[in-house]
VOGU-3710 file (C-alpha; in Angstrom, 3 decimals, decimal comma):
1> mnskismqdi> -27,199/0,874/-30,207  -29,788/1,255/-27,790  -32,030/4,219/-28,988  -33,958/4,401/-25,565  -30,948/5,416/-23,349  -31,820/8,702/-21,794  -30,003/11,648/-20,019  -31,849/10,287/-16,747  -29,981/6,951/-17,645  -26,692/8,557/-17,301
11> admlgiskna> -27,627/10,627/-14,306  -28,796/7,473/-12,457  -25,559/5,454/-13,556  -23,160/8,712/-11,874  -25,748/9,429/-9,187  -25,852/12,904/-10,130  -29,018/15,334/-11,269  -30,249/14,997/-14,797  -29,661/18,703/-15,141  -25,978/18,346/-14,628
21> vslalnnkpg> -25,720/15,852/-17,640  -27,937/18,278/-19,653  -25,352/21,062/-18,982  -22,403/18,716/-19,569  -24,055/17,097/-22,850  -25,272/20,411/-24,474  -21,387/22,234/-23,633  -22,924/24,959/-21,253  -21,361/26,257/-17,865  -22,367/24,675/-14,524
31> vsedlrfrif> -20,469/21,740/-14,238  -16,742/20,670/-13,254  -14,327/19,631/-15,999  -13,978/16,637/-13,980  -17,895/15,967/-13,846  -18,138/16,896/-17,429  -15,610/14,331/-18,496  -17,215/11,564/-16,641  -20,549/12,399/-18,022  -19,157/12,077/-21,769
41> eaanqlnyrt> -17,783/9,006/-20,357  -20,702/7,185/-19,184  -22,523/8,652/-22,204  -20,266/6,887/-24,752  -20,500/3,521/-22,361  -24,440/3,850/-22,563  -24,322/4,531/-26,549  -26,151/7,766/-25,767  -26,830/10,050/-28,641  -27,099/13,736/-27,782
51> dtkakkkrgn> -28,796/14,810/-31,200  -31,327/12,198/-31,961  -32,496/14,395/-35,591  -31,308/11,894/-38,310  -31,603/14,489/-40,771  -28,292/16,166/-39,090  -26,346/13,112/-38,664  -23,509/12,445/-40,776  -22,227/9,469/-39,257  -19,791/8,319/-36,432
61> llvlipenir> -16,424/8,909/-35,853  -14,436/6,138/-33,999  -11,553/7,869/-31,384  -9,159/5,122/-30,439  -7,066/6,036/-27,314  -4,225/3,831/-25,774  -5,643/2,593/-22,395  -2,992/4,434/-20,145  -4,217/7,845/-21,275  -7,794/7,443/-21,341
71> ndkifyyevf> -8,355/8,868/-17,883  -5,437/11,491/-17,906  -6,836/14,544/-17,168  -3,715/16,466/-17,276  -2,781/16,848/-20,977  -5,393/14,723/-23,275  -8,664/15,938/-21,563  -8,800/18,883/-23,591  -8,184/16,944/-26,821  -10,960/14,693/-26,266
81> wsiekrakei> -13,325/16,860/-25,134  -12,573/19,366/-28,577  -12,729/16,177/-30,224  -16,402/15,579/-28,803  -17,258/18,901/-28,913  -16,482/19,660/-32,922  -18,111/16,344/-33,938  -21,145/17,459/-32,417  -20,943/20,273/-33,998  -20,933/19,450/-37,495
91> gynaiicgvt> -23,268/16,210/-37,132  -20,983/13,554/-36,313  -20,909/11,210/-33,187  -17,591/10,950/-31,722  -17,266/7,556/-29,906  -14,086/6,917/-27,457  -12,890/3,362/-27,037  -9,798/2,539/-25,099  -7,277/0,116/-26,617  -5,860/-2,185/-24,149
101> qemedqlilp> -2,587/-3,570/-23,935  -4,246/-7,222/-24,896  -5,700/-5,720/-28,014  -2,643/-4,203/-29,065  -0,600/-7,539/-28,573  -3,577/-9,526/-30,331  -4,118/-6,849/-32,926  -7,781/-6,744/-31,948  -10,175/-4,276/-32,679  -13,320/-2,582/-30,513
111> elyheiefqg> -16,343/-4,635/-30,529  -18,199/-1,412/-31,435  -16,323/-1,494/-34,869  -18,121/-4,548/-35,288  -21,376/-3,307/-34,468  -21,613/0,532/-35,392  -20,529/1,630/-39,104  -17,757/4,239/-38,777  -17,241/6,986/-41,454  -13,647/7,360/-40,114
121> illvgvlpln> -11,108/6,948/-37,093  -9,127/9,336/-34,929  -6,032/8,095/-33,485  -5,021/10,083/-30,076  -1,394/9,458/-28,717  0,680/6,448/-29,413  -0,091/2,880/-30,397  2,440/0,239/-31,737  3,337/0,582/-35,385  1,637/-2,875/-36,461
131> yvrmlfdlgi> -1,711/-1,925/-34,935  -1,500/1,246/-36,612  -0,767/-0,405/-39,980  -4,050/-2,955/-39,047  -5,886/0,228/-39,103  -4,616/1,969/-41,900  -5,021/-1,447/-43,957  -8,883/-1,304/-43,032  -9,054/1,425/-45,804  -11,142/3,891/-43,655
141> plvtvdhyyd> -10,279/7,442/-43,476  -7,602/7,720/-40,741  -5,930/10,925/-38,809  -3,298/10,680/-36,063  -3,223/12,772/-33,182  -0,217/14,301/-31,584  1,829/11,575/-33,041  2,807/10,296/-36,347  4,670/7,311/-37,587  7,844/7,676/-39,797
151> slqldavvta> 7,244/4,488/-41,892  3,343/5,013/-42,856  2,068/8,087/-44,844  -0,777/8,864/-42,871  -2,680/12,225/-42,172  -1,830/13,486/-39,175  -2,438/16,662/-36,639  0,238/17,216/-34,208  2,004/19,958/-32,235  4,780/22,065/-33,771
161> naeeaykivn> 7,410/20,557/-31,565  10,650/21,578/-33,110  9,499/25,258/-33,924  8,244/25,729/-30,645  11,345/24,254/-28,518  13,331/26,710/-31,002  11,192/29,557/-29,485  11,274/28,715/-25,939  15,261/28,149/-26,159  15,424/31,230/-27,969
171> hlidkghrqi> 13,763/33,339/-25,322  16,327/31,737/-22,931  19,567/33,388/-25,502  17,361/36,648/-25,724  17,723/36,650/-21,834  21,567/36,347/-21,830  21,391/32,446/-21,482  24,422/31,045/-23,006  24,764/27,713/-21,386  21,281/25,788/-21,547
181> gfigaisksk> 20,807/22,316/-20,691  18,108/20,027/-22,172  16,208/17,050/-19,930  14,001/14,693/-21,911  13,895/10,933/-22,859  14,643/11,329/-26,487  14,480/7,757/-27,405  11,226/6,916/-25,892  9,153/9,555/-27,472  9,096/11,399/-30,850
191> sfkerwsgyq> 8,018/14,558/-29,492  10,811/15,096/-27,153  13,063/14,145/-30,081  11,788/17,064/-32,206  11,911/19,201/-29,237  15,318/17,898/-28,742  16,279/18,927/-32,436  14,780/22,440/-31,981  16,452/23,108/-29,000  20,033/22,049/-30,838
201> nalsdaglai> 18,982/24,143/-33,881  18,133/27,321/-31,591  21,637/26,810/-29,984  23,189/26,334/-33,403  21,595/29,160/-35,117  23,078/31,543/-32,160  26,444/30,495/-32,828  26,281/28,605/-29,228  28,020/25,251/-28,585  25,999/22,385/-27,920
211> dtnhsivnps> 27,657/20,746/-24,244  26,084/17,144/-23,967  27,198/17,120/-20,544  24,504/19,521/-20,191  21,881/16,893/-21,493  20,099/14,671/-19,598  18,558/12,320/-22,616  18,907/8,854/-21,124  15,843/6,982/-19,756  17,341/5,592/-16,518
221> slealnstps> 17,781/8,762/-15,356  14,793/10,287/-16,581  12,701/7,791/-14,489  14,071/9,482/-11,498  12,176/12,295/-11,923  8,853/10,408/-11,091  10,284/8,041/-8,738  13,365/8,357/-6,746  15,069/11,814/-7,017  18,052/10,933/-5,504
231> elaahldamt> 19,003/9,270/-8,621  18,803/12,357/-10,920  20,440/14,502/-8,002  23,473/12,150/-8,104  23,794/12,848/-11,999  23,734/16,357/-11,336  26,481/16,047/-8,931  28,360/14,110/-11,135  28,486/16,962/-13,886  31,890/18,992/-13,896
241> slpsawfcad> 29,779/22,031/-14,726  26,154/23,237/-14,775  24,575/25,634/-17,333  22,487/28,527/-16,286  19,235/27,590/-17,778  17,383/24,369/-18,461  14,907/23,373/-21,117  12,432/20,516/-20,100  11,038/18,597/-22,938  7,609/18,673/-21,127
251> driaisfiqi> 5,780/20,419/-17,789  5,876/17,389/-15,381  9,776/17,043/-16,087  10,520/21,096/-15,225  8,138/20,483/-12,643  9,875/17,695/-11,017  13,142/19,471/-11,862  12,723/22,481/-9,792  11,310/20,672/-6,578  14,952/18,641/-6,967
261> liskghkvpe> 16,844/22,063/-7,543  15,149/23,501/-4,465  15,555/20,239/-2,410  19,500/20,953/-2,985  19,484/24,209/-1,702  19,338/26,097/-5,172  16,787/29,051/-5,915  14,857/29,439/-9,299  15,331/31,528/-11,127  18,150/33,258/-9,038
271> dfsvvgfgdi> 20,503/30,532/-9,198  18,965/28,159/-12,462  16,257/29,015/-14,799  13,935/26,414/-15,964  11,318/26,215/-18,512  8,888/23,403/-20,192  6,336/22,306/-22,332  2,919/22,055/-22,603  1,135/24,508/-20,207  -0,287/21,906/-17,989
281> eaaqmiaprl> -2,548/23,528/-15,018  0,071/22,613/-12,417  2,308/24,814/-14,549  0,704/28,031/-12,950  0,418/26,502/-9,297  4,346/25,410/-8,739  6,493/28,211/-7,253  7,904/29,616/-9,202  5,304/29,619/-11,574  6,759/28,017/-14,886
291> ttiqvqreql> 7,877/29,430/-18,349  6,587/27,326/-20,915  5,089/26,750/-24,307  1,318/26,426/-24,406  0,076/23,530/-26,524  -3,118/24,467/-28,220  -4,815/21,166/-27,223  -8,497/22,474/-27,988  -7,081/23,491/-31,321  -5,498/19,849/-31,962
301> gyeavdflvr> -8,850/18,202/-31,295  -10,904/20,653/-33,538  -8,325/20,478/-36,584  -8,179/16,558/-36,453  -11,910/16,419/-36,614  -12,568/18,845/-39,162  -9,330/17,088/-41,031  -10,960/14,047/-40,709  -14,170/14,920/-42,286  -12,341/16,473/-45,178
311> ridvsgspak> -10,913/13,232/-45,734  -14,246/11,392/-45,397  -15,719/13,689/-48,442  -12,667/14,281/-50,527  -9,714/11,999/-50,842  -6,355/13,199/-51,352  -2,652/12,810/-50,539  -1,484/12,125/-47,127  -0,752/15,514/-45,048  0,743/16,430/-41,856
321> isiygklier> -0,646/19,662/-40,242  1,468/21,250/-37,058  -0,053/23,434/-34,491  2,323/26,449/-33,232  1,917/26,879/-29,545  2,528/29,885/-27,318  5,134/30,965/-25,436  3,943/31,583/-21,724  6,533/33,754/-19,663  5,848/33,544/-16,076
331> dscralg> 8,304/33,632/-13,248  11,111/30,429/-13,786  13,343/31,687/-15,964  15,475/35,365/-15,332  17,525/37,633/-17,480  21,288/37,643/-16,753  22,847/41,081/-15,609
//
């Protein structure tokens, strides 16, 4: 680790002012979120440490993320940001490292792991089970964030997916909807599978039938949401009946689905109500604005750091912390008369 790295080095690397770097690293306003993210990325690459007072330092936390979400600014950015912020507040360095496909396949740890002493590991997102088992076998305190593994008893901080899915489906039921569809690749995502469970429980508790003909849960059709919408349109055309409302397992699916419905001449919410899950920035920008569950991404990061530090200080039995979300009601669903 190079202790001589300065804010000016980061500024020179990015071609920006030293003042912008200072604002970002000291959690002050005045720089865009995109630039703040780039500054923290550069600081991590250069092994810059914002707090040089050794007496305040408690150690280093390794934050591992799959390479495919490293530059995600739709969902995970706030999680990364809150992890770095919270770690700094309590005297730790949070060092983010991406895990490439090659590292996954060959069970390779980041080079920094062998160069720096880490007191604990945060694993954000989804990595292969054998890779996570390797991390677990290191014997270092480990907390997974936004995902957990059924076959491994690990500490985890996750969103209360089933409970929040129940909440938003119940919201549709309260608005008079009795036929509610579901869209989400439940075989591809544990979060989606939990949201599918919450959807089913809400309908069951309301005494409503679960019509699997109104559910699109197979991956091949869902891939059409981000590639060729005509495939999903064909899937809809093949349905003998359509529900009055749809619960989509995340906002990106909901936004794509609304666009597909509109392209087919339907009106949202006049013809169909659509709700999502996540409350990404685009949920407020689409017309109609999306009703959704707001995932507490910042709290996920904060709780994960605090949980890991507790495990570093005091051992104990593995536990899972579920963070509740918030129902955000906008314009994409309506009450039936």
